[in-house]
C-alpha positions in Angstrom: -73.8 54.5 -32.9 -70.4 55.8 -32.2 -68.5 54.4 -29.2 -67.6 57.4 -27.0 -64.4 55.6 -26.0 -63.3 55.1 -29.6 -64.3 58.6 -30.6 -61.7 60.2 -28.3 -58.1 60.3 -29.3 -55.5 58.7 -27.1 -52.5 60.8 -26.0 -49.7 60.8 -28.6 -46.8 62.1 -26.6 -45.4 61.1 -23.2 -46.5 58.3 -21.0 -50.2 57.5 -20.6 -51.4 58.7 -17.3 -54.4 57.9 -15.1 -55.9 61.3 -15.9 -55.7 60.3 -19.6 -57.6 57.1 -19.0 -60.2 59.0 -17.0 -60.7 61.5 -19.8 -60.9 58.9 -22.5 -63.3 56.7 -20.6 -65.4 59.8 -19.5 -65.1 59.0 -15.8 -63.3 60.6 -12.9 -59.7 59.7 -12.0 -61.0 58.3 -8.7 -63.2 55.8 -10.6 -60.2 54.7 -12.7 -58.1 54.2 -9.6 -61.0 52.2 -8.0 -61.2 50.1 -11.2 -57.6 49.2 -11.0 -57.3 48.6 -7.3 -60.8 47.4 -6.3 -62.7 46.5 -9.5 -65.5 44.8 -7.6 -66.7 48.2 -6.4 -67.1 49.6 -10.0 -70.2 49.1 -12.1 -69.6 46.4 -14.8 -70.4 48.7 -17.7 -68.0 51.4 -16.4 -65.4 48.9 -15.6 -65.6 47.4 -19.1 -65.2 50.9 -20.6 -62.1 51.6 -18.5 -60.6 48.3 -19.3 -61.0 48.9 -23.0 -59.2 52.2 -22.8 -56.4 50.7 -20.7 -56.0 47.9 -23.3 -56.0 50.3 -26.2 -53.6 52.8 -24.8 -51.2 50.3 -23.1 -51.5 52.1 -19.8 -49.4 50.6 -17.0 -50.5 51.8 -13.5 -47.8 53.6 -11.4 -47.9 51.2 -8.5 -45.3 53.2 -6.6 -47.3 56.4 -6.8 -50.6 54.5 -6.2 -49.2 52.8 -3.2 -48.2 55.8 -1.3 -51.3 55.7 0.9 -51.1 51.9 1.5 -47.2 51.9 1.4 -47.4 48.7 -0.7 -45.6 48.2 -4.0 -46.5 44.5 -4.3 -42.8 44.0 -5.1 -40.4 41.6 -3.2 -36.7 41.8 -4.0 -34.2 38.9 -3.7 -30.5 39.0 -4.0 -28.8 35.7 -4.9 -25.2 34.9 -6.0 -26.1 33.4 -9.4 -28.9 31.8 -11.4 -26.7 29.6 -13.5 -26.5 27.0 -10.7 -29.3 24.6 -10.0 -28.7 25.1 -6.3 -30.2 28.7 -6.4 -32.5 28.3 -9.4 -34.8 26.0 -7.6 -34.9 28.3 -4.6 -35.9 31.2 -6.9 -38.7 29.0 -8.4 -40.0 28.3 -4.9 -39.9 32.0 -4.1 -41.6 33.1 -7.3 -44.4 30.5 -7.1 -45.5 31.6 -3.6 -45.2 35.3 -4.3 -47.1 35.3 -7.6 -49.9 33.3 -5.9 -50.1 36.1 -3.3 -50.2 38.9 -5.9 -46.6 39.9 -5.6 -43.8 40.1 -8.2 -40.2 39.1 -7.6 -37.3 41.5 -8.4 -34.1 39.6 -8.7 -30.5 40.9 -8.3 -27.3 38.8 -8.8 -24.4 39.5 -6.4 -21.9 37.2 -8.0 -20.7 36.2 -4.5 -19.3 39.8 -4.1 -20.3 41.6 -0.9 -19.6 45.0 -2.5 -22.0 44.1 -5.3 -24.6 43.0 -2.7 -24.2 46.5 -1.2 -24.8 48.2 -4.5 -27.8 46.1 -5.3 -29.3 46.7 -1.8 -29.0 50.4 -2.3 -30.6 50.3 -5.7 -33.4 48.0 -4.6 -34.3 49.9 -1.5 -34.6 53.1 -3.6 -37.5 51.3 -5.4 -39.3 50.7 -2.1 -40.0 47.0 -2.2 -42.3 45.6 0.4 -39.6 43.2 1.6 -36.1 41.9 0.7 -34.6 38.4 0.7 -30.8 38.0 0.9 -28.6 34.9 0.4 -26.5 34.2 3.5 -25.9 36.0 6.7 -22.5 37.6 6.0 -23.0 41.2 4.9 -20.9 44.3 4.9 -21.6 46.6 7.8 -22.9 49.3 5.4 -25.3 46.8 4.0 -26.5 45.8 7.4 -27.0 49.4 8.4 -29.0 50.2 5.3 -31.2 47.2 5.7 -31.9 47.9 9.4 -32.7 51.5 8.6 -35.1 50.6 5.9 -37.7 49.1 8.3 -38.7 46.4 5.9 -39.3 42.7 6.5 -36.0 40.9 5.7 -35.4 37.2 5.2 -31.9 35.7 4.9 -31.7 32.3 3.2 -29.4 29.4 2.8 -27.8 29.8 6.2 -28.4 29.5 9.9 -27.8 32.0 12.7 -29.2 32.7 16.2 -29.2 36.4 15.4 -30.6 37.1 11.9 -31.3 40.7 10.7 -35.0 39.7 10.9 -35.7 36.1 9.9 -33.5 33.4 8.5 -34.5 30.3 6.5 -31.8 27.7 6.1 -29.5 25.2 7.9 -26.1 25.0 9.5 -23.3 24.5 6.9 -20.9 23.6 9.6 -23.3 20.8 10.7 -23.3 19.5 7.1 -19.5 19.3 7.2 -19.6 17.4 10.5 -22.2 15.0 9.1 -20.1 14.1 6.1 -17.0 13.7 8.3 -18.9 11.2 10.5 -20.1 9.3 7.4 -16.6 8.9 6.1 -15.2 8.0 9.5 -17.6 5.1 9.7 -16.2 3.8 6.4 -12.6 4.1 7.7 -10.1 5.7 5.4 -6.3 6.4 5.8 -6.6 10.0 4.6 -9.3 12.6 4.5 -9.5 15.7 2.2 -11.8 18.6 1.5 -12.1 20.2 -1.9 -14.1 23.4 -2.0 -14.8 27.0 -3.1 -14.1 30.1 -1.1 -17.6 31.5 -0.5 -18.7 31.9 3.1 -21.1 28.9 3.1 -18.6 26.6 1.5 -16.0 27.7 4.0 -18.4 26.9 6.8 -18.9 23.3 5.5 -15.1 22.9 5.2 -14.6 24.2 8.8 -17.3 21.8 10.1 -15.6 18.9 8.3 -12.1 19.8 9.7 -13.4 20.4 13.2 -15.1 17.0 13.4 -11.9 15.3 12.3 -9.7 17.3 14.6 -7.6 15.0 16.8 -8.6 12.0 14.6 -7.1 12.7 11.2 -5.5 15.6 9.4 -7.6 17.0 6.6 -5.7 17.6 3.4 -6.5 20.6 1.1 -5.4 20.8 -2.5 -3.0 23.6 -3.6 -5.7 25.2 -5.7 -7.6 28.5 -5.2 -11.3 27.9 -6.1 -13.6 30.9 -6.6 -17.3 30.5 -6.5 -19.0 29.1 -8.4 -16.5 26.4 -8.6 -16.3 24.2 -11.7 -16.0 20.6 -13.0 -12.4 21.5 -14.0 -11.6 22.7 -10.5 -12.8 19.3 -9.1 -10.7 17.3 -11.5 -7.5 19.4 -11.0 -8.0 19.2 -7.2 -8.4 15.4 -7.2 -5.4 15.0 -9.5 -3.3 16.8 -6.8 -4.6 14.7 -4.0 -4.1 11.4 -5.9 -0.6 12.4 -6.9 0.4 12.6 -3.2 -0.4 8.9 -2.8 -0.5 7.4 0.7 -3.4 5.0 1.2 -7.2 5.1 1.0 -8.8 8.5 0.7 -12.2 10.0 1.7 -13.0 13.4 0.0 -15.7 15.9 0.7 -16.4 18.4 -2.1 -18.2 21.7 -1.7 -20.6 21.0 -4.5 -21.8 18.2 -6.8 -20.2 20.0 -9.7 -16.8 19.8 -8.0 -17.5 16.3 -6.9 -18.3 15.3 -10.5 -15.0 16.6 -11.7 -13.2 14.8 -8.9 -15.1 11.6 -9.9 -14.0 11.9 -13.5 -10.3 12.2 -12.6 -10.6 9.2 -10.2 -12.4 7.1 -12.8 -9.8 8.0 -15.4 -7.1 6.7 -13.1 -8.9 3.5 -12.4 -9.6 4.2 -8.7 -11.9 1.7 -6.9 -14.8 3.4 -5.3 -15.8 3.4 -2.5 -13.0 0.9 -1.5 -9.8 2.9 -2.3 -11.5 6.3 -2.7 -14.7 7.9 -1.4 -16.3 11.1 -2.8 -19.2 13.0 -1.2 -20.7 16.0 -2.9 -23.2 18.7 -1.8 -26.6 19.7 -3.3 -27.9 16.4 -4.9 -28.0 18.0 -8.4 -30.1 16.3 -11.1 -27.0 14.5 -12.5 -25.8 13.1 -9.2 -27.8 9.8 -9.4 -26.6 9.3 -13.0 -22.8 9.5 -12.8 -20.7 6.4 -12.8 -20.7 5.3 -10.1 -23.7 7.3 -8.8 -22.6 10.2 -6.6 -23.1 10.2 -2.8 -24.1 13.7 -1.7 -25.9 15.9 0.8 -29.5 16.7 -0.2 -31.2 19.9 0.8 -34.7 20.8 -0.4 -33.7 23.8 -2.4 -37.2 24.8 -3.5 -38.5 24.5 0.1 -36.0 27.2 1.2 -37.6 29.6 -1.4 -41.1 28.5 -0.4 -40.6 29.0 3.3 -38.8 32.3 2.7 -41.7 33.7 0.6 -44.3 32.5 3.2 -42.3 34.1 6.0 -41.9 37.5 4.3 -45.6 37.5 3.3 -46.6 36.9 6.9 -44.4 39.7 8.1 -45.8 42.1 5.5 -49.3 41.2 6.8 -48.2 42.1 10.3 -47.8 38.6 11.7 -45.5 38.9 14.7 -45.3 35.2 15.3 -42.9 34.4 12.5 -39.9 32.5 13.9 -36.5 34.2 13.8 -34.8 31.0 12.6 -36.6 28.5 10.3 -34.6 25.4 9.8 -34.6 23.3 6.7 -33.5 19.6 6.9 -30.6 18.0 5.1 -29.3 14.4 4.9 -26.8 12.3 3.1 -28.0 10.4 0.0 -25.9 7.3 -0.1 -25.0 6.0 -3.5 -21.9 4.4 -5.1 -19.1 6.8 -4.4 -19.2 6.6 -0.6 
């Protein structure tokens, strides 16, 4: 007996439409829509026939058109500076795991630490009508802020702390991180203190917190080196060379990332510095390699994946209409003491 599904020819030109699937499966477009969105309401035999046609034709439902009534695209967008760095990669993993489990997909945009690029990405993403958007940091151009506010979508800002987020923020105080490191080095007691860091807003906040805590106690030295984000191993090594060339007693150094700290550590080791006696180095991020340098790197640990997990949970609750989501969700941080400080 001939299969009625196989006996009909699939469309040969243009994208396959829901109407094509309905014709090939010999059902109404409403039944096809129901099979895609609420399959439990479709008779098993009918559902099987529709699924065979969809598999044979490669049909992909137009979720944007299909979601006009519900205003749901099942798409969450996130803008991060980069994915090459472990510090953001684990956050993205946390985001994706939670969103996929809830039936959502993650659309990722890379800003490259450029606020103009963030604006362009925001405009392009909002045109695709996501159900929510996640941004890195709390510093945005006024045009970006206006666009986001006008979109009326749930927004979560991550990796920072503020009493006045656009909607909800998940993160921590970078200035408090800097102050914590300053207190740690002060307890060790060094003749000089220095900070080596990149120029992105969050790294600058950590530097400012470090400098503020040491104000009136010690002058904080800065290397004569402009570091763009993401900063590199080479940046750290060059910066440490400048600081060591100045001489002048024992030195405690706070680096804006573990990558920079690793470079600083390599230069110090090459010069035979005794750590943590003559020189102390503290990084930021607790990257995978930090425990395996020589000596092991003292650093600040943040649960990077947890930031993504909490951000995803928050935005999903907001999409569901939960009005009890906190405006500021704090993530803990602490110093992991190892051999360099």
